[in-house]
C-alpha positions in Angstrom: -26.3 13.5 7.0 -24.4 13.2 3.8 -22.3 10.2 2.7 -19.0 12.1 3.4 -20.0 13.0 6.9 -21.2 9.4 7.6 -17.9 8.0 6.3 -15.9 10.4 8.5 -18.0 9.4 11.5 -17.5 5.7 10.8 -13.7 6.1 10.4 -13.6 7.8 13.8 -15.7 5.2 15.4 -13.8 2.3 13.9 -10.4 3.8 14.8 -11.5 4.2 18.4 -12.3 0.5 18.5 -9.1 -0.7 16.9 -7.0 -0.4 20.1 -9.6 -2.4 22.1 -9.6 -5.2 19.5 -5.8 -5.4 19.6 -5.9 -5.3 23.4 -7.9 -8.5 23.5 -5.5 -10.2 21.1 -7.9 -10.4 18.2 -5.1 -9.4 15.7 -6.8 -10.9 12.6 -9.9 -9.0 13.3 -7.8 -5.9 14.0 -6.1 -6.3 10.6 -9.4 -6.6 8.8 -10.7 -3.5 10.6 -7.6 -1.5 9.7 -8.1 -2.5 6.1 -11.7 -1.4 6.2 -10.7 1.9 7.7 -8.1 2.5 5.0 -10.6 1.6 2.3 -13.1 4.2 3.7 -10.4 6.8 3.8 -9.4 6.2 0.2 -13.0 6.1 -1.1 -14.0 9.3 0.6 -10.7 11.1 0.5 -10.5 11.2 4.3 -7.0 12.2 5.6 -5.7 9.9 8.2 -3.1 10.4 10.8 -0.3 7.7 11.1 -1.5 4.6 12.8 -0.1 3.4 16.2 -0.6 -0.2 15.3 2.2 -2.6 14.6 
C-alpha cells in the first residue's frame, strides 16, 4: 500500500472516531484529533468534506 492510500485510510478511520470522542466529552482530545486529520489532509492533498463538529 502506498503512502497516499495509507493516509486516506487513516483519515477515514480517524474521522469515524471523532464523533465517538466528542460523545464521551473528551473535547480536548477531539480538537487534537481534528488537527491531526487536517494536517494529514493538507500533507497528502486529501479533499475533506465539511466537518460536523462545533
